[in-house]
C-alpha positions in Angstrom: -1.2 -9.8 1.2 -2.5 -6.3 1.7 -5.5 -7.5 3.6 -3.2 -9.7 5.7 -1.2 -6.6 6.6 -4.5 -4.8 7.6 -4.2 -2.5 4.6 -7.0 -1.4 2.4 -5.5 -1.7 -1.1 -5.9 1.4 -3.3 -5.8 0.8 -7.0 -7.8 3.8 -8.3 -10.3 1.6 -10.1 -13.0 2.3 -7.5 -12.5 6.0 -8.0 -12.8 5.7 -11.7 -15.9 3.5 -11.4 -17.5 6.1 -9.2 -17.0 8.7 -11.9 -18.1 6.4 -14.7 -21.4 5.6 -12.9 -22.7 8.9 -14.2 -22.3 7.4 -17.7 -23.6 4.0 -16.6 -20.2 2.4 -17.3 -17.8 0.4 -15.2 -14.2 -0.9 -15.4 -13.7 -4.4 -14.2 -10.6 -4.7 -11.9 -9.9 -8.1 -13.4 -9.6 -6.8 -17.0 -6.2 -7.7 -18.6 -4.7 -4.1 -18.8 -6.3 -3.0 -15.5 -5.2 -6.0 -13.5 -1.6 -5.4 -14.5 -1.7 -1.8 -13.4 -3.6 -2.8 -10.2 -1.0 -5.3 -9.3 1.8 -2.8 -10.0 0.1 -0.3 -7.7 -0.5 -2.8 -5.0 3.1 -4.0 -5.0 4.2 -0.3 -4.8 1.9 0.3 -1.9 3.1 -2.8 0.0 6.8 -1.9 -0.6 6.3 1.7 0.7 4.5 0.2 3.8 7.3 -2.3 4.5 9.9 0.5 4.1 8.0 2.7 6.5 7.8 -0.2 9.0 11.5 -0.9 8.7 12.4 2.8 9.2 10.2 3.1 12.3 11.7 -0.1 13.7 15.3 1.1 13.2 14.4 4.5 14.8 12.9 2.7 17.8 16.0 0.4 18.2 18.4 3.4 17.9 16.3 5.3 20.5 16.8 2.4 22.9 20.6 2.4 22.3 20.8 6.0 23.5 19.5 5.0 26.8 22.4 2.6 27.5 25.7 3.9 29.0 29.1 2.8 27.7 29.8 0.9 30.9 
């Protein structure tokens, strides 16, 4: 869904893997504990994005209302 909304999902696993490359280790994003946290972060990110879109949409619609007269 994040890709559909043109978002690059951020889960933090990529950042951790970049740090762990020094020690020649890697965390799989599909590991049981990691996938749960990743899904949680993705859902949170999408909810924040939808909330921002709704807020911008309501601001735009209220700006248009101010242009109308009471007549």
